[in-house]
Backbone as JSON, one array per atom type, in Angstrom:
{
  "sequence": "MADPQPVKVPPTFKTLLPFIRRAEELDRDTSRPESKLIAYFCRQYAMELGIKLRENDASNEATDYLLSLMDRLEDEKNKLPDFTQEEGKEICEDFAMEIFSKADDEDRAGLANKGTARTFYAAGTFFDILNQFGDISEDVVEKRRYCKYKAATILKAIKEGKTPTPGPPEGLDMKNVRICVVERAPTPPYRPPPAPTPAYQPLPAPKQSYQPQPSYTPQSTPARTRTTPASQNEINDAIEYAKFAIAALKVKDMKLAEERLEMALRNIRGG",
  "N": [[37.92, 61.37, 12.61], [38.77, 58.98, 10.34], [36.97, 55.39, 9.88], [39.06, 52.02, 11.51], [40.51, 50.15, 9.61], [39.16, 47.34, 8.07], [40.12, 44.34, 10.16], [42.04, 41.3, 8.89], [40.32, 37.99, 9.96], [41.33, 35.38, 11.72], [41.46, 32.13, 10.91], [40.68, 29.99, 13.2], [39.19, 32.16, 14.15], [36.98, 31.84, 12.71], [34.49, 31.41, 13.48], [33.74, 33.92, 15.02], [32.78, 35.43, 12.92], [30.45, 36.35, 11.85], [29.91, 38.44, 13.6], [31.4, 40.21, 13.52], [31.14, 40.92, 10.97], [28.29, 42.02, 11.75], [29.59, 44.04, 13.13], [30.87, 45.96, 11.58], [29.29, 46.16, 9.51], [27.58, 48.41, 10.63], [29.43, 50.73, 11.78], [29.55, 51.82, 9.25], [27.0, 52.85, 9.29], [25.11, 55.32, 9.26], [22.79, 56.85, 10.26], [21.76, 55.71, 12.82], [21.8, 56.66, 16.2], [22.62, 55.12, 18.2], [23.72, 52.91, 16.67], [26.7, 52.89, 16.86], [26.99, 52.15, 19.52], [26.03, 49.62, 19.54], [27.29, 47.91, 17.39], [29.78, 48.47, 18.75], [29.7, 46.21, 21.36], [28.71, 43.95, 19.64], [31.46, 43.38, 18.87], [32.55, 42.8, 20.92], [31.39, 40.84, 22.21], [32.56, 39.34, 20.18], [35.03, 39.31, 21.36], [34.83, 38.08, 23.22], [34.58, 35.08, 22.54], [37.01, 34.96, 20.84], [38.55, 34.68, 23.87], [37.87, 32.44, 24.5], [38.4, 30.39, 21.81], [41.01, 31.2, 21.46], [42.19, 28.85, 23.22], [43.06, 26.67, 21.86], [44.7, 27.55, 20.11], [47.92, 28.33, 19.66], [49.16, 30.43, 17.89], [50.54, 33.38, 16.46], [48.82, 34.71, 14.57], [46.56, 33.95, 15.89], [46.7, 35.24, 18.58], [47.35, 38.35, 17.85], [45.32, 38.48, 16.32], [43.39, 39.13, 18.45], [44.49, 40.76, 20.16], [44.81, 43.03, 18.99], [41.72, 43.61, 18.73], [40.78, 44.2, 21.2], [42.25, 46.25, 21.63], [40.68, 47.59, 19.62], [38.41, 47.78, 21.18], [38.66, 49.32, 22.99], [39.98, 51.32, 22.34], [36.88, 52.05, 21.02], [34.86, 52.06, 23.78], [35.99, 54.45, 24.93], [35.07, 56.8, 23.15], [32.84, 56.49, 23.0], [29.16, 58.36, 24.66], [28.75, 57.61, 28.28], [27.23, 54.66, 30.17], [25.49, 51.99, 31.41], [25.39, 48.86, 32.17], [22.76, 47.5, 32.42], [21.71, 49.21, 30.5], [22.68, 49.28, 27.84], [22.38, 46.2, 27.24], [19.24, 46.98, 26.81], [19.09, 48.47, 24.6], [20.42, 46.56, 22.87], [18.96, 44.8, 23.17], [16.41, 45.75, 22.17], [16.84, 46.26, 19.23], [17.63, 43.92, 18.07], [14.86, 42.9, 17.91], [13.63, 44.28, 16.69], [14.34, 45.02, 13.65], [14.55, 41.72, 13.65], [11.27, 42.17, 14.12], [11.13, 43.59, 11.44], [11.98, 41.12, 9.12], [10.29, 39.34, 10.05], [7.7, 40.71, 9.57], [7.66, 40.61, 6.36], [8.15, 37.96, 5.46], [5.87, 36.57, 6.46], [4.09, 37.9, 5.03], [4.38, 37.09, 2.69], [6.81, 37.89, 1.23], [9.27, 36.69, 1.7], [12.5, 36.15, 0.34], [16.34, 36.2, -0.86], [17.2, 38.51, 0.52], [15.56, 38.94, 2.57], [15.77, 36.87, 3.93], [18.64, 36.95, 5.07], [18.64, 39.11, 6.7], [16.86, 37.62, 8.81], [18.89, 36.09, 9.45], [20.92, 38.62, 10.2], [19.43, 39.33, 12.78], [19.36, 36.94, 14.07], [21.4, 36.94, 14.41], [22.39, 38.9, 16.49], [20.61, 38.89, 18.17], [22.5, 36.37, 19.65], [24.57, 38.08, 20.82], [23.03, 39.25, 22.84], [23.75, 37.48, 24.8], [25.87, 38.21, 26.2], [25.08, 39.39, 28.69], [24.1, 38.47, 30.54], [21.75, 35.91, 31.7], [19.43, 35.23, 29.4], [15.82, 35.93, 28.3], [13.05, 33.63, 27.78], [11.84, 34.47, 25.18], [13.5, 36.19, 23.81], [15.26, 33.27, 23.85], [13.92, 31.93, 22.11], [13.32, 33.26, 19.66], [15.77, 33.52, 18.73], [16.44, 31.11, 18.07], [14.48, 30.48, 15.26], [14.98, 32.51, 14.08], [17.27, 31.58, 12.73], [16.7, 29.58, 11.9], [14.66, 30.43, 9.97], [15.92, 31.44, 8.44], [17.22, 29.25, 7.54], [15.8, 27.82, 5.8], [13.84, 29.41, 4.34], [16.12, 30.06, 2.57], [16.77, 27.62, 1.75], [14.82, 26.76, 0.18], [14.26, 28.82, -1.78], [17.09, 28.42, -2.98], [15.94, 25.5, -4.04], [13.76, 26.18, -6.35], [11.5, 26.93, -5.28], [8.11, 28.06, -3.26], [9.42, 29.74, -0.97], [7.95, 29.24, 2.75], [5.27, 30.83, 4.5], [5.72, 32.23, 7.47], [5.66, 30.11, 10.62], [5.82, 26.78, 10.1], [3.05, 24.53, 10.81], [1.93, 23.0, 14.3], [5.35, 23.63, 14.51], [7.76, 22.31, 16.95], [10.24, 25.0, 18.82], [11.48, 24.21, 20.2], [12.11, 21.4, 20.1], [13.89, 22.59, 16.98], [17.36, 21.57, 15.31], [20.11, 23.49, 16.19], [22.33, 23.77, 14.54], [21.27, 23.96, 11.99], [21.67, 26.33, 11.42], [24.4, 27.38, 10.55], [24.12, 27.04, 7.84], [23.12, 29.08, 6.89], [23.72, 32.58, 5.4], [26.44, 34.71, 5.47], [26.43, 37.3, 4.26], [26.76, 40.76, 3.17], [24.79, 43.01, 5.32], [22.12, 45.61, 5.58], [21.5, 47.85, 7.55], [18.09, 48.86, 8.19], [16.82, 51.79, 8.18], [16.48, 54.32, 10.74], [13.51, 53.91, 12.46], [9.93, 55.77, 13.49], [11.22, 55.85, 16.64], [11.31, 53.05, 18.77], [12.51, 52.94, 21.09], [15.05, 54.1, 23.37], [16.87, 56.74, 21.74], [20.48, 57.01, 22.45], [22.19, 59.41, 24.7], [23.4, 62.27, 24.53], [27.79, 62.41, 24.57], [28.82, 63.32, 27.06], [29.65, 66.62, 28.08], [31.71, 66.79, 30.33], [33.57, 64.1, 30.08], [36.34, 62.27, 30.45], [38.59, 60.84, 27.86], [39.77, 57.07, 28.73], [43.25, 58.06, 30.38], [46.21, 57.17, 28.68], [48.2, 54.69, 30.61], [50.56, 53.61, 33.39], [51.27, 51.22, 35.07], [52.13, 50.69, 38.45], [53.33, 50.78, 41.85], [51.25, 50.32, 43.79], [49.44, 51.48, 46.91], [46.78, 49.66, 48.63], [43.61, 51.04, 49.09], [40.65, 51.56, 50.91], [37.18, 52.8, 49.37], [35.73, 55.18, 50.61], [33.41, 55.76, 49.88], [30.02, 54.24, 47.95], [31.23, 51.54, 44.79], [30.13, 53.17, 41.61], [27.36, 52.2, 39.45], [28.7, 52.29, 36.54], [31.27, 52.53, 37.68], [32.28, 50.13, 37.95], [31.46, 48.5, 35.77], [33.32, 49.51, 34.7], [35.32, 48.9, 35.54], [34.78, 45.8, 35.31], [35.08, 45.44, 32.87], [37.82, 45.56, 32.21], [38.87, 44.09, 33.56], [37.86, 41.53, 31.56], [39.67, 42.45, 29.82], [42.3, 41.48, 31.33], [42.42, 39.07, 31.26], [41.66, 38.26, 29.05], [44.51, 39.22, 27.77], [46.52, 37.44, 29.16], [45.63, 35.13, 28.7], [46.89, 34.8, 26.0], [49.5, 35.52, 27.2], [50.44, 37.76, 27.49], [52.21, 39.47, 30.16], [53.23, 41.7, 31.2], [50.53, 43.65, 29.69], [48.21, 42.25, 30.68], [48.09, 42.88, 33.34], [48.55, 45.74, 34.17], [45.94, 46.23, 33.0], [44.31, 44.76, 35.44], [44.92, 46.21, 37.32], [43.89, 48.63, 36.61], [41.74, 48.41, 36.86], [41.34, 47.57, 39.46], [42.04, 50.06, 39.94], [39.33, 51.59, 39.55], [37.1, 50.0, 40.9], [37.97, 50.47, 43.37], [38.2, 53.65, 43.74], [39.95, 55.61, 43.06]],
  "CA": [[38.67, 60.1, 11.71], [37.98, 57.19, 9.57], [37.38, 54.17, 11.01], [40.65, 51.86, 10.8], [40.67, 49.4, 8.36], [38.89, 45.89, 8.76], [41.37, 43.57, 10.44], [41.71, 39.92, 8.54], [39.99, 37.14, 11.31], [42.42, 34.39, 11.03], [40.48, 30.74, 10.38], [40.64, 29.64, 14.41], [38.35, 32.77, 14.46], [36.28, 32.34, 12.12], [33.1, 31.57, 14.06], [33.47, 35.62, 15.46], [33.06, 36.55, 10.85], [28.9, 36.68, 12.22], [29.61, 39.37, 15.02], [32.46, 41.13, 13.05], [30.72, 41.84, 9.81], [27.22, 42.91, 11.83], [29.83, 45.3, 13.99], [31.35, 46.63, 10.37], [27.97, 47.31, 9.02], [26.65, 49.83, 11.96], [29.99, 51.64, 11.81], [28.39, 52.82, 8.21], [24.82, 53.63, 9.1], [24.88, 57.06, 10.3], [20.9, 57.08, 10.08], [20.89, 55.9, 14.21], [22.94, 57.33, 17.25], [22.87, 53.53, 18.57], [24.82, 52.58, 15.89], [27.69, 52.62, 17.62], [27.04, 51.2, 20.47], [25.33, 47.92, 19.18], [29.03, 47.22, 16.98], [30.74, 47.83, 20.07], [28.77, 45.03, 22.02], [29.0, 42.73, 18.73], [33.25, 43.32, 19.06], [33.13, 42.53, 22.9], [31.2, 39.1, 22.18], [33.31, 38.3, 19.48], [36.49, 39.11, 22.46], [35.05, 37.08, 24.43], [34.25, 33.9, 22.02], [37.98, 34.12, 21.01], [39.48, 34.36, 24.23], [37.48, 30.61, 25.2], [39.33, 29.1, 21.04], [42.47, 30.68, 21.84], [42.89, 27.81, 24.38], [43.42, 26.0, 21.38], [45.09, 28.79, 19.25], [48.83, 29.93, 20.56], [49.48, 30.82, 16.95], [51.0, 34.67, 16.34], [48.24, 35.08, 14.05], [45.4, 33.94, 16.34], [47.44, 36.67, 19.2], [47.18, 39.21, 17.02], [44.37, 39.78, 16.04], [42.98, 39.04, 19.69], [45.11, 42.0, 20.8], [43.78, 44.35, 18.24], [40.72, 43.32, 19.01], [40.86, 44.62, 22.36], [42.99, 47.68, 21.37], [40.16, 48.8, 19.08], [37.28, 47.78, 22.32], [38.99, 50.5, 23.97], [39.74, 52.79, 21.42], [35.37, 53.3, 21.22], [34.79, 52.54, 24.89], [36.38, 56.11, 24.26], [34.44, 57.61, 22.18], [31.06, 56.31, 23.65], [29.01, 58.14, 26.55], [28.41, 57.38, 29.38], [26.39, 53.62, 30.07], [25.08, 51.45, 31.99], [25.43, 47.83, 31.74], [21.69, 47.12, 31.32], [21.66, 50.14, 29.0], [23.37, 48.82, 26.59], [21.05, 45.36, 27.02], [18.4, 46.69, 26.65], [19.57, 48.77, 23.53], [20.89, 46.1, 21.43], [17.65, 43.99, 22.65], [15.1, 46.38, 21.04], [17.27, 46.73, 18.06], [17.01, 42.57, 17.39], [13.68, 42.68, 17.85], [12.75, 45.79, 15.48], [15.29, 43.89, 13.2], [13.42, 40.22, 13.86], [9.99, 42.04, 13.59], [11.37, 43.59, 9.72], [12.31, 39.99, 8.83], [8.96, 37.97, 10.29], [6.61, 40.82, 8.39], [8.4, 40.31, 5.43], [7.63, 36.77, 5.52], [3.85, 36.41, 6.73], [3.43, 38.41, 3.8], [4.2, 35.77, 1.42], [7.5, 37.93, 0.05], [10.26, 35.69, 1.97], [13.37, 36.51, -0.6], [17.52, 36.41, -0.56], [16.96, 39.42, 1.36], [14.46, 38.44, 4.27], [16.86, 35.35, 4.83], [19.89, 37.87, 5.07], [17.18, 39.18, 7.9], [16.27, 36.62, 10.06], [19.92, 36.09, 9.9], [21.47, 39.21, 11.09], [18.27, 39.74, 13.89], [19.56, 35.95, 15.12], [23.0, 37.78, 15.42], [22.02, 40.49, 17.35], [20.25, 38.06, 19.33], [23.44, 36.23, 20.24], [25.31, 39.36, 21.73], [23.01, 39.47, 24.51], [24.41, 36.59, 25.67], [27.2, 38.73, 27.07], [24.41, 40.48, 29.18], [23.87, 37.49, 31.57], [20.83, 35.41, 31.36], [18.03, 35.9, 28.05], [14.23, 35.16, 28.66], [12.97, 32.45, 26.62], [10.93, 34.15, 24.63], [14.26, 35.66, 23.0], [16.04, 32.28, 23.38], [12.71, 31.09, 20.44], [12.83, 34.17, 18.17], [16.61, 33.25, 18.06], [15.65, 30.44, 17.17], [13.34, 30.52, 14.72], [15.81, 33.72, 12.62], [18.23, 31.08, 12.2], [15.62, 28.5, 11.42], [13.64, 30.8, 8.99], [16.74, 32.37, 7.31], [17.89, 28.8, 6.78], [14.89, 27.63, 4.89], [14.22, 30.16, 3.51], [17.28, 29.98, 1.01], [16.64, 26.21, 0.88], [13.44, 26.68, -0.63], [15.07, 29.68, -2.77], [17.62, 26.89, -3.85], [14.65, 23.96, -4.84], [12.97, 26.7, -7.25], [10.26, 26.89, -4.99], [7.89, 30.03, -2.83], [9.28, 30.1, 1.06], [6.14, 29.09, 3.13], [5.28, 32.57, 5.45], [5.11, 32.16, 9.46], [6.33, 28.77, 10.96], [4.85, 25.73, 9.51], [2.46, 24.31, 11.72], [3.39, 22.66, 14.97], [6.51, 24.04, 14.86], [8.71, 22.51, 18.59], [11.48, 25.28, 18.41], [12.96, 23.54, 21.09], [13.49, 20.67, 18.44], [14.62, 22.44, 15.93], [18.38, 22.08, 15.68], [20.95, 25.23, 16.27], [23.48, 23.51, 13.72], [20.92, 24.47, 10.5], [22.31, 27.7, 11.12], [25.3, 26.89, 9.66], [24.5, 26.63, 6.3], [22.82, 30.56, 6.48], [24.49, 32.73, 4.54], [26.43, 35.66, 6.6], [26.7, 38.4, 4.03], [26.91, 42.26, 4.0], [23.12, 43.3, 5.8], [22.49, 46.92, 5.76], [20.54, 47.92, 8.97], [17.25, 49.82, 8.42], [16.51, 53.82, 8.21], [15.76, 54.1, 11.93], [11.94, 53.81, 12.65], [9.98, 55.75, 14.91], [11.71, 54.94, 17.74], [10.64, 52.37, 19.78], [13.78, 52.7, 21.72], [15.36, 55.63, 23.97], [18.17, 56.93, 21.49], [21.66, 57.68, 23.48], [21.83, 60.42, 25.13], [24.89, 63.15, 23.52], [28.12, 62.77, 25.15], [28.51, 64.47, 28.64], [30.69, 67.18, 28.62], [33.08, 66.13, 31.22], [33.88, 63.27, 30.53], [37.16, 62.09, 29.73], [38.55, 58.99, 27.75], [41.05, 57.48, 30.09], [44.44, 58.06, 29.75], [47.71, 55.89, 29.14], [48.46, 53.92, 32.42], [51.69, 53.01, 33.52], [51.57, 50.1, 36.46], [53.46, 51.31, 39.34], [53.37, 49.91, 43.23], [50.19, 51.95, 44.85], [48.97, 50.76, 48.24], [45.17, 49.1, 48.31], [42.81, 51.53, 49.86], [39.29, 51.25, 50.94], [36.67, 53.62, 49.15], [34.71, 55.59, 51.26], [31.33, 55.87, 48.33], [29.96, 52.86, 47.08], [31.16, 52.59, 43.44], [28.85, 53.91, 41.24], [27.9, 51.1, 38.68], [29.82, 52.45, 35.35], [32.85, 52.71, 37.72], [31.9, 48.21, 38.5], [31.32, 48.09, 34.51], [34.12, 49.57, 33.34], [36.08, 47.4, 35.88], [34.51, 44.53, 34.36], [35.98, 45.28, 31.3], [39.08, 45.9, 32.14], [38.98, 42.45, 33.86], [38.13, 40.8, 31.26], [40.25, 42.64, 29.03], [43.23, 41.14, 31.2], [42.29, 37.5, 30.83], [41.94, 38.02, 27.17], [45.96, 39.07, 27.98], [46.95, 36.49, 30.37], [45.39, 33.76, 28.03], [47.63, 35.11, 25.48], [50.66, 35.09, 27.92], [50.78, 39.16, 27.89], [51.7, 39.57, 31.38], [52.65, 43.35, 30.84], [48.87, 44.15, 29.3], [47.34, 41.64, 31.94], [48.9, 43.89, 35.21], [48.2, 47.32, 33.62], [44.22, 45.58, 33.1], [44.03, 44.86, 36.5], [45.57, 47.0, 38.07], [42.82, 50.02, 36.58], [40.25, 47.17, 37.42], [41.58, 47.64, 41.03], [41.78, 51.09, 40.15], [38.05, 51.54, 39.35], [37.13, 49.93, 42.48], [38.56, 51.55, 44.35], [38.1, 55.07, 42.98], [41.33, 56.21, 43.14]],
  "C": [[38.35, 59.18, 11.86], [37.65, 56.4, 10.58], [38.63, 53.77, 10.61], [39.5, 50.71, 10.43], [40.26, 47.55, 8.76], [40.4, 44.76, 8.87], [40.97, 41.73, 9.78], [41.21, 38.83, 9.73], [40.63, 35.7, 10.66], [41.19, 33.22, 11.4], [40.38, 30.35, 11.5], [38.8, 29.9, 15.06], [36.87, 32.57, 13.58], [34.53, 32.2, 12.31], [32.29, 33.05, 14.88], [33.13, 36.54, 13.92], [31.62, 36.9, 11.35], [28.78, 38.58, 13.3], [30.41, 40.3, 13.9], [32.13, 41.72, 12.1], [29.57, 43.02, 10.36], [27.93, 44.64, 12.69], [30.2, 46.45, 12.55], [30.3, 47.42, 9.53], [27.27, 48.67, 9.78], [27.32, 50.47, 11.68], [29.24, 52.04, 10.24], [27.4, 52.99, 8.0], [25.44, 54.81, 10.26], [23.3, 57.28, 10.42], [20.43, 56.64, 12.15], [21.95, 56.19, 14.94], [23.0, 56.26, 18.5], [23.76, 52.64, 18.2], [26.14, 52.16, 16.51], [28.38, 51.75, 18.74], [26.77, 49.33, 20.94], [27.02, 47.36, 18.63], [30.15, 47.3, 17.72], [30.41, 46.99, 20.89], [29.29, 43.66, 20.72], [30.76, 42.45, 19.1], [33.62, 42.58, 20.23], [31.98, 40.82, 22.6], [31.87, 38.0, 21.76], [34.66, 38.35, 20.49], [35.89, 37.9, 23.03], [35.17, 35.51, 23.75], [35.79, 34.09, 21.92], [38.58, 34.32, 22.4], [39.15, 32.63, 24.53], [38.38, 30.39, 23.39], [40.56, 29.79, 20.9], [43.43, 29.72, 22.46], [43.57, 26.85, 23.43], [43.98, 26.4, 20.41], [46.32, 29.41, 20.09], [49.74, 30.39, 19.44], [49.8, 32.38, 16.49], [49.5, 35.44, 16.01], [47.14, 35.79, 15.08], [45.88, 35.72, 17.9], [47.27, 37.66, 19.01], [46.55, 39.97, 17.31], [43.53, 39.82, 17.67], [42.95, 40.58, 20.03], [44.38, 43.38, 20.01], [42.48, 43.85, 18.17], [40.11, 44.07, 20.76], [41.21, 45.75, 22.66], [41.54, 48.52, 21.21], [38.27, 48.59, 20.06], [37.42, 49.26, 22.69], [39.2, 50.88, 23.79], [38.46, 52.76, 21.58], [34.46, 53.07, 22.04], [35.13, 54.13, 25.12], [35.9, 57.53, 24.04], [33.11, 57.89, 22.51], [30.61, 57.42, 24.69], [28.57, 56.83, 27.13], [26.72, 56.08, 29.59], [25.87, 52.38, 30.43], [24.43, 50.14, 31.63], [23.88, 47.22, 30.95], [20.59, 48.14, 30.99], [22.0, 49.41, 28.07], [22.44, 47.14, 25.97], [19.77, 45.9, 26.19], [18.39, 47.48, 24.72], [19.23, 47.89, 22.44], [19.6, 44.71, 21.13], [16.9, 44.36, 21.84], [15.62, 46.91, 19.84], [16.77, 45.22, 17.33], [15.52, 43.13, 17.53], [13.05, 43.52, 16.82], [13.49, 45.0, 14.36], [14.53, 42.1, 12.49], [12.18, 40.54, 12.74], [10.0, 42.3, 11.62], [11.22, 42.32, 8.77], [10.55, 39.23, 8.54], [7.92, 39.0, 9.74], [6.44, 40.72, 7.54], [7.65, 39.02, 4.92], [6.27, 36.02, 5.24], [3.75, 37.16, 5.78], [3.22, 38.12, 2.86], [5.74, 36.94, 0.6], [8.72, 38.06, 0.4], [11.25, 35.99, 0.59], [14.96, 35.86, 0.42], [17.53, 37.0, 1.07], [16.83, 39.34, 2.72], [15.25, 37.52, 5.23], [18.3, 36.07, 5.57], [19.17, 38.42, 6.73], [17.29, 38.94, 8.65], [17.25, 36.45, 10.08], [21.03, 36.92, 11.17], [20.84, 39.38, 12.52], [18.91, 38.18, 14.91], [20.7, 36.22, 15.38], [22.82, 38.41, 16.74], [21.41, 39.47, 18.42], [21.37, 37.16, 20.29], [23.99, 37.42, 20.95], [24.81, 39.27, 22.47], [23.79, 38.49, 25.52], [25.85, 36.84, 27.08], [26.88, 39.31, 28.31], [23.8, 39.09, 30.75], [22.27, 36.38, 31.04], [18.9, 35.74, 30.37], [17.02, 35.22, 28.81], [14.77, 33.9, 27.46], [12.66, 33.0, 25.75], [12.18, 35.16, 23.67], [15.33, 34.07, 22.57], [14.77, 31.22, 21.59], [13.02, 31.41, 19.59], [14.43, 33.71, 17.91], [16.57, 32.21, 17.19], [15.24, 29.87, 16.03], [13.82, 31.88, 13.42], [16.8, 32.47, 12.46], [17.26, 29.76, 11.42], [15.55, 28.93, 9.93], [14.62, 31.35, 7.91], [17.48, 30.45, 6.44], [16.93, 27.58, 5.5], [14.28, 28.24, 4.06], [15.49, 30.27, 1.94], [17.16, 28.14, 0.41], [14.88, 25.68, -0.16], [13.55, 27.39, -1.81], [15.92, 28.39, -3.92], [16.75, 26.19, -4.84], [14.47, 24.95, -5.89], [12.14, 26.78, -6.38], [10.1, 28.09, -3.73], [8.43, 29.41, -1.17], [8.11, 29.96, 1.65], [6.41, 30.0, 4.15], [4.92, 31.74, 6.57], [5.85, 30.37, 9.58], [4.93, 27.91, 10.35], [4.22, 25.18, 11.36], [2.79, 23.19, 12.56], [4.33, 22.73, 15.18], [7.3, 23.99, 16.89], [9.81, 23.15, 18.17], [11.83, 25.03, 19.36], [13.66, 22.37, 19.96], [14.44, 20.92, 17.44], [16.15, 23.29, 16.33], [19.05, 23.39, 15.63], [21.72, 24.54, 14.82], [22.57, 23.9, 12.16], [21.3, 25.68, 10.53], [22.93, 28.2, 10.59], [25.34, 27.23, 8.29], [23.84, 28.3, 5.92], [23.32, 30.95, 6.07], [24.79, 33.98, 5.72], [27.45, 36.88, 5.72], [26.55, 39.94, 4.05], [25.17, 42.12, 4.02], [23.18, 44.65, 5.79], [21.62, 47.03, 7.05], [19.17, 49.36, 8.18], [17.34, 51.21, 8.93], [15.55, 53.27, 9.71], [14.28, 54.58, 11.69], [11.58, 54.93, 13.53], [10.4, 54.91, 15.65], [11.22, 54.37, 18.98], [11.4, 52.33, 20.75], [14.17, 54.32, 22.49], [17.14, 55.35, 23.17], [19.07, 57.57, 22.99], [21.82, 59.11, 24.27], [23.5, 61.62, 24.64], [26.36, 63.17, 24.75], [27.97, 63.6, 26.58], [29.88, 65.35, 28.61], [31.86, 66.8, 29.2], [33.26, 65.04, 30.6], [34.81, 62.61, 29.63], [37.73, 61.0, 29.32], [39.75, 58.87, 28.61], [42.25, 57.59, 29.81], [45.61, 56.73, 30.18], [47.73, 55.58, 30.4], [49.37, 52.98, 32.4], [51.62, 52.19, 34.6], [52.59, 50.76, 37.76], [51.98, 50.64, 41.11], [51.95, 50.73, 44.01], [49.69, 51.07, 46.76], [47.37, 50.91, 48.08], [44.62, 50.73, 49.66], [41.53, 51.45, 49.51], [38.56, 52.84, 50.28], [35.52, 54.3, 50.75], [32.82, 55.58, 51.12], [31.57, 54.26, 48.55], [30.45, 53.03, 45.41], [29.71, 52.66, 42.57], [28.48, 52.09, 40.04], [28.51, 52.07, 36.65], [31.11, 52.25, 36.25], [32.88, 50.17, 37.88], [31.43, 48.25, 36.8], [32.44, 48.43, 33.96], [35.56, 48.1, 34.77], [35.98, 46.14, 35.81], [35.43, 44.53, 33.24], [37.47, 44.95, 31.31], [39.65, 44.57, 32.54], [39.04, 41.39, 33.07], [38.98, 41.19, 30.43], [42.26, 41.94, 29.77], [43.32, 39.79, 31.54], [42.17, 37.38, 29.79], [43.64, 37.76, 27.42], [46.74, 37.76, 28.73], [46.97, 35.31, 29.26], [46.34, 33.83, 26.76], [49.42, 35.63, 25.39], [51.26, 36.47, 28.07], [51.08, 39.93, 29.19], [51.77, 41.56, 31.44], [50.93, 43.85, 30.9], [47.94, 43.48, 30.4], [47.32, 42.47, 33.43], [48.28, 45.08, 35.0], [46.18, 46.65, 33.55], [43.66, 45.29, 34.68], [44.39, 45.94, 37.76], [44.15, 49.04, 37.78], [41.52, 49.39, 36.74], [40.35, 48.0, 38.94], [40.95, 49.62, 41.37], [40.01, 51.77, 40.53], [36.91, 51.12, 40.49], [37.09, 50.27, 43.66], [38.35, 53.29, 45.28], [38.89, 55.95, 43.46], [41.63, 56.33, 41.49]]
}
């Protein structure tokens, strides 16, 4: 089945564009088994940001976009192999580091161009999506700032007819670099590099026993206490359904919110 056509992003959600564009580019990448998973997390992070932005825009356009993004995420989740949140974080971080290294090596070799700036910017975006996994390391924070700083300064140098300065300026303290310089960096199409000798473990093939979540009609069911601990996958699914429920509540779709909360409870209860 062909991938769904891209949905126009409302002006209110313009800050989501880098994540949506990275996801669309990864959708077209067939060289890596993990591309679909990283695209999923790009969209999921966009949805988390969208839930917050939705508080300032109650328009039908914004509501419809957020609901369409939720539907897309559910559809993609059903097509992905089982994974834990920690596995997802590791794959996304390894990928961001790889893209960063590609841009950094090119820059330090004195070969920086507009493509290098795009690669730095893309790496910064992939570092951004790690926020959805909780606390991120200081190393990731520093690299994210550096990526966006370099993307902006390389483009500035090219625009002024100068040769970009390789590497970081002497004595640069990234903690003092204002992150707003990033907003002047580009968001044009970025082509993921072909898969190198793996520095990561590719996703396993989907398990034959894996079944997509069936459509669910909410109904009153007595609370039950499970006799065995919930698995990590069940916990992750419950968290995602709860996020969808919150998003549905934000757009005042009570029926959808109830469905997702019931599905979260089913994962917790093991029912």
